[in-house]
N, C-alpha and C positions, 0 to 999 in steps of 0.2 A: 773651115779650112778644106775639107774634102770637097764640098760643093764648089768652092772657088777653084780648086784644081780641075774639077770636071768641066767647069765653064771656061777655063783658060788652059787648055791642054799644052800650050807652049811653055808654060812655067817650068815644068820639070826639065824640058830640053835645055832651057837657058841655064838652069842650075847645074845640070850635068856638064854643060859646056864650060861653066866657070870652074868646075872641078877638074876637067881635062886640061884647062889652061893653068891650073895650079893656084887660082885665085882663092879657092876654098878647099879644105881637105875633105869635108863631108857635109852632109845636110840631113835634116830630119823633119818630122812632122809632129807637132804637138796635138794630141788627140782630145776630142771631147768625150769619147767613149771607147771601150775595147772593140766594139763593132767597127768603129772608124779605123782602128788599128789593122784589122784584117784587110780592109780596102787599101789603106796606105801601103801595106807590104805587098799584097797581091797585084793591085792595079797600078800603083805608082812606083813600086820598087824602092820604097823608102829604106835607106840603110840604117836609120836611127828613128825610134819612136819614143815619145814622151807620154806617159799615161799615169793617171791616178792609180796608186797602189799603196795599200797600208793594211794595218791589222783589221780594219773594219770595212775596207773596200778591196776585196780580192777578186773582183770581176775579171780582171785581166788574166789572172791565173785560171779561174774557173772556165772562162770562155775558150781556152786553148790558145790565146794570143801569145803567151810565153813559149809554148811549144812551137808555134809557127815561127816566132822570132828566132828561136834556137836553131830550128831546121834550116832557116834561110840565112843565118849569120847576121841577123839584124840586132843592133844594139838597143837596149831598153833602158830608159831613164825613168825611174819611179818618182813621180811627182806626188806631193802631199803626204810624205811618210808619217807626218804627225797629225794628219787630218785636220788642218787648220788650227793646230795647237791642242785639240781635244785629247790627243793620245800622249801628251806629255804629263798629264796628271796635274797640270797647273791651272787649267781652265775648267770651271764648273758651269752649271746651267745658270748663266748670268745674263744680264742685259748688256748689250754692247753699245758703244758710242755710235751715233748715227752715221759717222764717217766710216765705220767698220762694216765691210760687206756682210759679215755675219749677222748684223742687226736686221737684215732683210730676210733672214731665213725663218721658216716656221718654228715656233717655240717647241713643238713636239720633236722636231729634228734636232734642235739644240739639246734638248733633254736626253734623247737617245744617245747622241754622240758624247755628251758630258758624262753619262753613266758608263760608257765603254771602258774608260781607263781602269775602273775598279775591277772589271772582269779580267783584265790582263795583268793587274798588279801582282797577283800571286806567282805568276810565271816569272815576272821580272825579279821578284824577291828570291825565288829559288835559283835563278840564274845569277843573282848577286849584282844586279844592274838597275839603272833607272828605267822608267817607262820609255823615255826618249831613246835610250840605248837599245832597249828591246825592240822598239818600233823600227829603228834603222837596221838592226840586226835581222829582223824578219824580212825586210825588203831585200837585203843583200844575201840572204840565205838561198835565194832562188838564182840558179846559174844564169838565167836569161837576163837578169838585172845587172847592168854595168855600173850604175851609180844612182844616187838619190839626189833630190833637191829639198833638203830640209829648210824650213823657215828659220831665219835667224834675226832676232831683233836687238840683241845685246851681245857684247863681247863674251860674257859668261856662257851664253848659248852656243856661240861659235866654238868655244873651248870644249864644252860638253859634247858637241857633235863630233869634233875632231877626236876626242878621247874614245868615242864609241868604236873607232877603228881598231883600238887596242883591246877591246873586250873579246872574250872567247866567243867563237862562233856558236850560234844556236845549234843544238843537236836535233836529230830527227824527231825525238820524242817531244821536244819543246815546240817545234814547228807543227807537229801533229796536234798538240794541245791547242795551239793558237787557231789552227784550221777548224778544230772541233767547236771552239767558242764561236767562231765566225758563222759556222753552219747552224748553230743552235740559236742564234739571235738574228733579229732583223734590225739592221742599222740604217 
């Protein structure tokens, strides 16, 4: 996406013109990495960015992207809050169907991600919530994050995700404990 924008500098002008005409309210850039986020904000003036962010992928926070977004008034959409289902506690180190994109991932990666849920389960238990609720709550505990895009395959998952909005917010101690687990492990 960033390369495409650099190769076609008129794209942003067209989008901004659509905004001025009232055809769109806003626009954003879905990022491959937090480093692309800095470019999207600084070079292209993106008003909204979508980036991977979850309990085991905190690069957007660590890189300073969230600080930059807050400083510039840029909206952040946290993508993959459940890290492809691994942070729900419902998926283990299993073989996936060949049609599932996870089937093409290295087995070592799947094993690391599958084991991550157990690391965060005690925090969820102390908070009185499910791992899914903890994962969403962690994303939304950061002021730069406007919303998340949780994966939903069944109506029950939609209901659980919606109910997470009623859960008590994570406290500073819980966020710090999550950050410590992240820093102490390689995911």
